[in-house]
KOLVEXLUM-170898 format. One record per atom (N, C-alpha, C, O): x, y, z; residue in three letters. Coordinates in steps of 0.1 Angstrom, whole numbers, plus 5000, padded with zeros to 4 digits. Each point is the difference from the previous one (the first is absolute). Layout:
(site (X Y Z) 'ala')
...
***
This chain:
(site (4837 4962 5260) 'met')
(site (5005 4992 4989) 'met')
(site (5006 5010 4989) 'met')
(site (4994 5010 4998) 'met')
(site (5017 4986 4997) 'glu')
(site (5006 5009 4990) 'glu')
(site (4993 4998 4986) 'glu')
(site (4995 4989 4997) 'glu')
(site (5005 5022 4995) 'asn')
(site (4995 4999 4987) 'asn')
(site (5011 4994 4991) 'asn')
(site (5012 5001 5003) 'asn')
(site (4984 4991 4987) 'tyr')
(site (5009 4995 4991) 'tyr')
(site (4995 5002 4986) 'tyr')
(site (4988 5003 4997) 'tyr')
(site (5021 4994 4993) 'his')
(site (4997 5002 4986) 'his')
(site (5004 4987 4993) 'his')
(site (5012 4997 5000) 'his')
(site (4979 4996 4995) 'tyr')
(site (5003 4987 4994) 'tyr')
(site (4996 5000 4985) 'tyr')
(site (4989 5004 4997) 'tyr')
(site (5020 4992 4994) 'leu')
(site (4998 4999 4986) 'leu')
(site (5003 4986 4996) 'leu')
(site (5012 4996 5002) 'leu')
(site (4979 4997 4992) 'glu')
(site (5003 4986 4996) 'glu')
(site (5009 5000 4988) 'glu')
(site (5008 4991 4998) 'glu')
(site (4991 5019 4993) 'asn')
(site (5008 5000 4988) 'asn')
(site (5003 5014 4995) 'asn')
(site (4992 5007 4995) 'asn')
(site (5020 4997 5008) 'leu')
(site (5005 5014 4996) 'leu')
(site (4998 5003 4986) 'leu')
(site (4995 5011 4996) 'leu')
(site (5008 4979 4995) 'glu')
(site (4999 5003 4986) 'glu')
(site (4986 5003 4995) 'glu')
(site (4999 5007 4990) 'glu')
(site (4991 4989 5017) 'ser')
(site (4986 5002 4996) 'ser')
(site (4997 5015 5001) 'ser')
(site (4990 5004 4995) 'ser')
(site (5018 5004 5012) 'leu')
(site (4998 5014 5001) 'leu')
(site (5003 5008 4988) 'leu')
(site (4995 5011 4997) 'leu')
(site (5014 4983 4994) 'leu')
(site (5004 5007 4988) 'leu')
(site (4992 4995 4988) 'leu')
(site (4997 4988 4998) 'leu')
(site (4999 5021 4994) 'pro')
(site (4994 4996 4987) 'pro')
(site (5011 4995 4991) 'pro')
(site (5012 4999 5004) 'pro')
(site (4984 4996 4984) 'glu')
(site (5011 4997 4990) 'glu')
(site (5008 5012 4998) 'glu')
(site (4996 5011 4999) 'glu')
(site (5017 4987 5001) 'ile')
(site (5010 5011 4998) 'ile')
(site (5001 5003 4985) 'ile')
(site (5006 4991 4993) 'ile')
(site (4990 5020 5002) 'pro')
(site (5001 5003 4986) 'pro')
(site (5015 5002 4996) 'pro')
(site (5008 5003 5009) 'pro')
(site (4995 4994 4979) 'ala')
(site (5014 5002 4995) 'ala')
(site (5003 5014 5002) 'ala')
(site (4992 5009 5000) 'ala')
(site (5021 4994 5002) 'asp')
(site (5006 5013 5002) 'asp')
(site (4993 5008 5012) 'asp')
(site (4998 5012 4999) 'asp')
(site (5000 4981 5012) 'ser')
(site (4994 5007 5011) 'ser')
(site (5004 4994 5013) 'ser')
(site (5005 4988 5001) 'ser')
(site (4993 5020 5010) 'ile')
(site (5002 4996 5013) 'ile')
(site (4987 5003 5007) 'ile')
(site (4995 5011 4999) 'ile')
(site (4999 4979 5008) 'val')
(site (4988 5002 5008) 'val')
(site (5002 4998 5015) 'val')
(site (5009 4993 5003) 'val')
(site (4984 5014 5005) 'ser')
(site (5002 4999 5014) 'ser')
(site (4986 5000 5007) 'ser')
(site (4991 5006 4996) 'ser')
(site (5009 4988 5016) 'arg')
(site (4988 4999 5008) 'arg')
(site (5004 5001 5015) 'arg')
(site (5009 4993 5004) 'arg')
(site (4984 5016 5003) 'ser')
(site (5003 5001 5014) 'ser')
(site (4994 4988 5007) 'ser')
(site (4989 4996 4997) 'ser')
(site (5019 4998 5012) 'val')
(site (4996 4988 5007) 'val')
(site (4996 5003 5014) 'val')
(site (4990 4996 5006) 'val')
(site (5018 5013 5001) 'leu')
(site (4998 5004 5013) 'leu')
(site (5007 5013 5003) 'leu')
(site (5011 5002 4995) 'leu')
(site (4982 5007 5012) 'lys')
(site (5006 5013 5005) 'lys')
(site (4995 5002 5014) 'lys')
(site (4988 5002 5002) 'lys')
(site (5022 4999 5007) 'asn')
(site (4996 5004 5014) 'asn')
(site (5012 5008 5006) 'asn')
(site (5009 5005 4993) 'asn')
(site (4991 4996 5020) 'glu')
(site (5010 5008 5007) 'glu')
(site (5014 4994 5000) 'glu')
(site (5010 5007 5002) 'glu')
(site (4991 4980 4995) 'gln')
(site (5013 4993 5000) 'gln')
(site (5006 4998 4986) 'gln')
(site (5012 5001 4998) 'gln')
(site (4979 4996 4992) 'val')
(site (5005 4996 4987) 'val')
(site (4991 5005 4989) 'val')
(site (4988 5003 5002) 'val')
(site (5018 4999 4986) 'asp')
(site (4992 5001 4987) 'asp')
(site (5005 4988 4992) 'asp')
(site (5012 4998 4997) 'asp')
(site (4978 4994 4998) 'val')
(site (5003 4988 4993) 'val')
(site (4993 5001 4986) 'val')
(site (4988 5003 4999) 'val')
(site (5021 4996 4990) 'thr')
(site (4995 5002 4987) 'thr')
(site (5005 4988 4991) 'thr')
(site (5011 4996 5001) 'thr')
(site (4980 4999 4991) 'leu')
(site (5003 4989 4991) 'leu')
(site (5002 5006 4986) 'leu')
(site (4992 5007 4995) 'leu')
(site (5019 4989 4999) 'phe')
(site (5004 5005 4987) 'phe')
(site (5000 4989 4990) 'phe')
(site (5004 4989 5003) 'phe')
(site (4991 5013 4985) 'gly')
(site (5001 4991 4988) 'gly')
(site (5008 5007 4989) 'gly')
(site (4995 5011 4996) 'gly')
(site (5016 4984 5000) 'phe')
(site (5008 5006 4989) 'phe')
(site (4998 4991 4987) 'phe')
(site (5002 4988 5001) 'phe')
(site (4995 5018 4988) 'ala')
(site (5001 4993 4987) 'ala')
(site (5015 4999 4997) 'ala')
(site (5009 5008 5005) 'ala')
(site (4995 4982 4987) 'glu')
(site (5013 4998 4996) 'glu')
(site (5006 5013 4994) 'glu')
(site (4994 5006 4992) 'glu')
(site (5018 4997 5012) 'gly')
(site (5007 5012 4995) 'gly')
(site (4997 5013 5007) 'gly')
(site (5006 5010 4997) 'gly')
(site (4985 4990 5013) 'gln')
(site (4996 5012 5007) 'gln')
(site (5010 5002 5011) 'gln')
(site (5006 4991 5006) 'gln')
(site (4995 5022 4998) 'glu')
(site (5011 5003 5010) 'glu')
(site (4995 5012 5009) 'glu')
(site (4993 5009 4996) 'glu')
(site (5011 4989 5017) 'leu')
(site (4999 5011 5009) 'leu')
(site (5015 5005 5001) 'leu')
(site (5008 4994 5005) 'leu')
(site (4994 5018 4989) 'thr')
(site (5014 5005 4999) 'thr')
(site (5005 5004 5014) 'thr')
(site (4992 5000 5010) 'thr')
(site (5021 5002 4991) 'glu')
(site (5006 5002 5013) 'glu')
(site (4993 5011 5008) 'glu')
(site (4997 5011 4995) 'glu')
(site (5001 4986 5018) 'his')
(site (4993 5010 5009) 'his')
(site (5004 4996 5014) 'his')
(site (5007 4990 5002) 'his')
(site (4989 5018 5008) 'thr')
(site (5002 4996 5014) 'thr')
(site (4987 5002 5007) 'thr')
(site (4990 5005 4995) 'thr')
(site (5010 4990 5018) 'ser')
(site (4988 5002 5008) 'ser')
(site (5005 5006 5014) 'ser')
(site (5011 4997 5004) 'ser')
(site (4981 5011 5001) 'ser')
(site (5003 5006 5013) 'ser')
(site (4997 4990 5012) 'ser')
(site (5004 5002 5011) 'ser')
(site (4990 4987 4985) 'arg')
(site (4996 4990 5010) 'arg')
(site (5007 4986 4998) 'arg')
(site (5003 4997 4988) 'arg')
(site (4999 4995 5022) 'pro')
(site (5005 4986 4998) 'pro')
(site (4990 4993 4991) 'pro')
(site (4988 5002 5001) 'pro')
(site (5016 4989 4991) 'ala')
(site (4991 4993 4991) 'ala')
(site (5005 4985 4999) 'ala')
(site (5011 4996 5001) 'ala')
(site (4979 4996 4996) 'ile')
(site (5002 4985 4997) 'ile')
(site (4994 4997 4986) 'ile')
(site (4989 5004 4997) 'ile')
(site (5019 4990 4995) 'leu')
(site (4995 4995 4987) 'leu')
(site (4999 4985 5001) 'leu')
(site (5010 4993 5003) 'leu')
(site (4978 5001 4993) 'his')
(site (4999 4986 5000) 'his')
(site (4995 4996 4986) 'his')
(site (4989 5004 4996) 'his')
(site (5019 4989 4996) 'phe')
(site (4997 4997 4987) 'phe')
(site (4992 4987 5000) 'phe')
(site (5004 4989 5005) 'phe')
(site (4983 5012 4990) 'val')
(site (4991 4988 5001) 'val')
(site (5002 4991 4988) 'val')
(site (5000 4988 5001) 'val')
(site (5002 5018 4987) 'lys')
(site (5003 4991 4988) 'lys')
(site (5006 5009 4989) 'lys')
(site (5000 5012 5001) 'lys')
(site (5007 4981 4990) 'gly')
(site (5007 5006 4989) 'gly')
(site (5014 5002 5003) 'gly')
(site (5006 4993 5009) 'gly')
(site (5001 5015 4983) 'arg')
(site (5014 5003 5001) 'arg')
(site (5003 5014 4997) 'arg')
(site (4995 5005 4990) 'arg')
(site (5013 5002 5019) 'ala')
(site (5003 5014 4998) 'ala')
(site (5015 5003 5002) 'ala')
(site (5006 4992 5008) 'ala')
(site (4999 5018 4986) 'arg')
(site (5013 5005 5003) 'arg')
(site (4998 5011 5010) 'arg')
(site (4994 5010 4998) 'arg')
(site (5012 4988 5014) 'leu')
(site (4998 5009 5011) 'leu')
(site (5014 5006 5003) 'leu')
(site (5010 4994 5002) 'leu')
(site (4990 5020 4998) 'thr')
(site (5012 5007 5004) 'thr')
(site (4998 5006 5014) 'thr')
(site (4990 5006 5003) 'thr')
(site (5019 4991 5006) 'leu')
(site (5000 5004 5014) 'leu')
(site (5013 5007 5003) 'leu')
(site (5010 4994 5001) 'leu')
(site (4989 5020 4999) 'gly')
(site (5013 5007 5001) 'gly')
(site (5008 4997 4988) 'gly')
(site (4995 5002 4989) 'gly')
(site (5017 4994 5012) 'gly')
(site (5009 4996 4989) 'gly')
(site (4999 4986 4996) 'gly')
(site (5007 4996 4991) 'gly')
(site (4985 4996 5016) 'asp')
(site (4999 4985 4997) 'asp')
(site (4988 4997 4991) 'asp')
(site (4990 5005 5001) 'asp')
(site (5013 4986 4990) 'glu')
(site (4989 4995 4991) 'glu')
(site (4997 4985 5004) 'glu')
(site (5010 4992 5001) 'glu')
(site (4977 5005 5001) 'lys')
(site (4996 4987 5004) 'lys')
(site (4989 4995 4990) 'lys')
(site (4994 5008 4993) 'lys')
(site (5005 4979 5006) 'thr')
(site (4988 4994 4993) 'thr')
(site (4990 4996 5011) 'thr')
(site (5003 4992 5009) 'thr')
(site (4985 5014 4990) 'ala')
(site (4990 4997 5010) 'ala')
(site (4989 4991 4992) 'ala')
(site (4995 5003 4990) 'ala')
(site (5002 4985 5017) 'glu')
(site (4990 4991 4994) 'glu')
(site (4990 4997 5011) 'glu')
(site (5001 5005 5011) 'glu')
(site (4988 4988 4985) 'gly')
(site (4990 4997 5009) 'gly')
(site (5006 4994 5013) 'gly')
(site (5008 4990 4999) 'gly')
(site (4989 5016 5012) 'gly')
(site (5006 4995 5013) 'gly')
(site (5011 5009 5005) 'gly')
(site (5004 5000 5012) 'gly')
(site (5002 5009 4979) 'ser')
(site (5010 5009 5005) 'ser')
(site (4994 5011 5009) 'ser')
(site (4989 5004 4999) 'ser')
(site (5019 5000 5011) 'trp')
(site (4996 5009 5010) 'trp')
(site (5011 5010 5003) 'trp')
(site (5012 4996 5002) 'trp')
(site (4985 5016 5000) 'val')
(site (5010 5011 5002) 'val')
(site (4995 5010 5011) 'val')
(site (4989 5004 4999) 'val')
(site (5020 4999 5010) 'tyr')
(site (4997 5011 5009) 'tyr')
(site (5009 5012 4995) 'tyr')
(site (5012 4998 4998) 'tyr')
(site (4982 5014 5001) 'met')
(site (5008 5011 4996) 'met')
(site (4999 5011 5011) 'met')
(site (4989 5004 5004) 'met')
(site (5022 5002 5000) 'pro')
(site (4999 5011 5010) 'pro')
(site (4996 5013 4992) 'pro')
(site (5000 5000 4988) 'pro')
(site (4996 5010 5020) 'pro')
(site (4996 5012 4993) 'pro')
(site (5011 5006 4992) 'pro')
(site (5012 4998 5003) 'pro')
(site (4985 5008 4986) 'arg')
(site (5009 5008 4991) 'arg')
(site (5009 4991 4992) 'arg')
(site (5010 5005 4994) 'arg')
(site (4988 4982 5005) 'leu')
(site (5008 4991 4991) 'leu')
(site (4995 5001 4986) 'leu')
(site (4989 4997 4997) 'leu')
(site (5020 5008 4994) 'pro')
(site (4996 5000 4986) 'pro')
(site (4997 4986 4995) 'pro')
(site (5008 4991 5002) 'pro')
(site (4981 5007 4991) 'his')
(site (4996 4987 4995) 'his')
(site (4991 5002 4987) 'his')
(site (4994 5010 4998) 'his')
(site (5006 4979 4994) 'ser')
(site (4992 4999 4988) 'ser')
(site (4996 4986 4997) 'ser')
(site (5006 4991 5005) 'ser')
(site (4983 5007 4988) 'val')
(site (4995 4987 4996) 'val')
(site (4997 5000 4985) 'val')
(site (4993 5008 4995) 'val')
(site (5013 4982 4998) 'phe')
(site (4997 4998 4986) 'phe')
(site (4995 4986 4998) 'phe')
(site (5006 4990 5004) 'phe')
(site (4982 5008 4991) 'ala')
(site (4993 4987 4998) 'ala')
(site (5006 4993 4987) 'ala')
(site (4997 5005 4989) 'ala')
(site (5010 4984 5013) 'glu')
(site (5005 4993 4989) 'glu')
(site (4990 4990 4994) 'glu')
(site (5001 4996 4989) 'glu')
(site (4988 5002 5019) 'met')
(site (4988 4993 4996) 'met')
(site (4989 5005 5009) 'met')
(site (5003 5008 5009) 'met')
(site (4985 4989 4989) 'pro')
(site (4989 5005 5008) 'pro')
(site (5004 4997 5015) 'pro')
(site (5004 4989 5004) 'pro')
(site (4993 5021 5005) 'val')
(site (5004 5000 5014) 'val')
(site (4988 5004 5008) 'val')
(site (4993 5009 4997) 'val')
(site (5006 4984 5014) 'ile')
(site (4991 5004 5011) 'ile')
(site (5008 5002 5013) 'ile')
(site (5008 4991 5004) 'ile')
(site (4991 5021 5001) 'met')
(site (5009 5004 5012) 'met')
(site (4992 5007 5010) 'met')
(site (4991 5009 4997) 'met')
(site (5011 4988 5016) 'leu')
(site (4994 5006 5011) 'leu')
(site (5009 5011 5006) 'leu')
(site (5012 4996 5003) 'leu')
(site (4984 5016 4999) 'leu')
(site (5008 5010 5006) 'leu')
(site (4994 5003 5014) 'leu')
(site (4988 5003 5001) 'leu')
(site (5020 4997 5009) 'ile')
(site (4996 5003 5013) 'ile')
(site (5008 5012 5005) 'ile')
(site (5012 4998 5002) 'ile')
(site (4981 5013 5000) 'leu')
(site (5007 5012 5005) 'leu')
(site (4997 5001 5015) 'leu')
(site (4989 5000 5005) 'leu')
(site (5022 5000 5003) 'leu')
(site (4998 5000 5015) 'leu')
(site (5000 5015 5005) 'leu')
(site (5006 5009 4994) 'leu')
(site (4988 4993 5017) 'arg')
(site (5000 5013 5007) 'arg')
(site (5009 5000 5012) 'arg')
(site (5002 5010 5006) 'arg')
***
């Protein structure tokens, strides 16, 4: 039988998000993926960067301005993005945001 990882409520992994901060919690790390849950206070930003690995962003709640290469998008709860390696991207929280980052191997 395969091992599985079940979480009833992702948000319960994060404490209250203090003003002017970004908090993160590791959800799962194995040979296939690294999964991290992020909580952004309003106005917080991950400035433009790249990843050497393919990545998936799943926005659980809130609203963020997301830059993907030269495109700007509004990401809200339910938004989902696949990013190939080396794609420049950034995230700016227009309101409190909870986002799941999945780095693939």
